[in-house]
N, C-alpha and C positions, 0 to 999 in steps of 0.2 A: 685450771683450778685456782682458787683464790689463796694467796700466801696467808699463812697463819697470823702474821703480824698485822694484816689489814683487818682480819676479823676480830683480833684482840683490840685494835684501836677503836673500831666501831662499837664493840661491847662496852669498853671503857667510856666512851662518849655517851652511850645511852644511859649506863649507870650514873654517870655524873649529871646528866641532864635530869634524870628522875629524881635524883636525890636533892639537886640544888637549883632545878628548873623553877619556872615562874609558878607562882601560887594562884593560878587563875581559877581553880575551882573553888567555889564557896562551899563550906560545909553546910550540912543540913540545918545546923543551929543558926547559922548567919542567914540563910534563906528564910527560915522561920521568923527571926527577928526583923528582917527587912520587910516582910509581909505584914508583920504586926505593926510596925511603924507606919507603913503605908496606909493600913486600915484606920490608924489613929489619926493620921493627917486628913483623911477624907478628901484627897486631892486627885486629879487624874494622874495615871502612872508616870508619865514623862515629868510633870511637875513635882511629884513625890520623889522621883530620882534625883532631881535637881536639888531638892531640899536635903535629901539624904547626903549627897555629895558635899553640899555646903556646910551642913552641920558637922559632918565627919572632918572636914578640914579644920573647922574652928576648934573642935575638941583635940585634934592632933596637936595643934599649937599650945593649947593649954596643958594637956596631958600626953606628953610624947611616949613612945615606946609601950603603948597598950595594945592589946589584941583588938581585931575588928568586932569581935563578939562584945568586948568591954564597951567599946564606943557605941555599939548599937544598943546595948542594954542602958547605958547612961542616957542616950537620946530618948529612949522610951521612958525611963524614969523622969527625966526632966519634963517631957511633954504631958506626962499623966499628973505630975506635981503642979504644973501651972494651970491646969484645967480646973 
């Protein structure tokens, strides 16, 4: 039988990982905005992804501590404004 403290440690680790773990899942809104930006770019997917990463880095330098959704909305706004 497994000691109770081993179960408690594993459970605590799972709770901590779930609460503070990597934010690797993009929200539905983020995916929607990324797809909209790709459509506006009219580039192959690999090139569009490279542009998204590049633009995101530039915006993060100018506007730190914003959400990914904010950056994507700003990128779409700037692209539509320039057309």
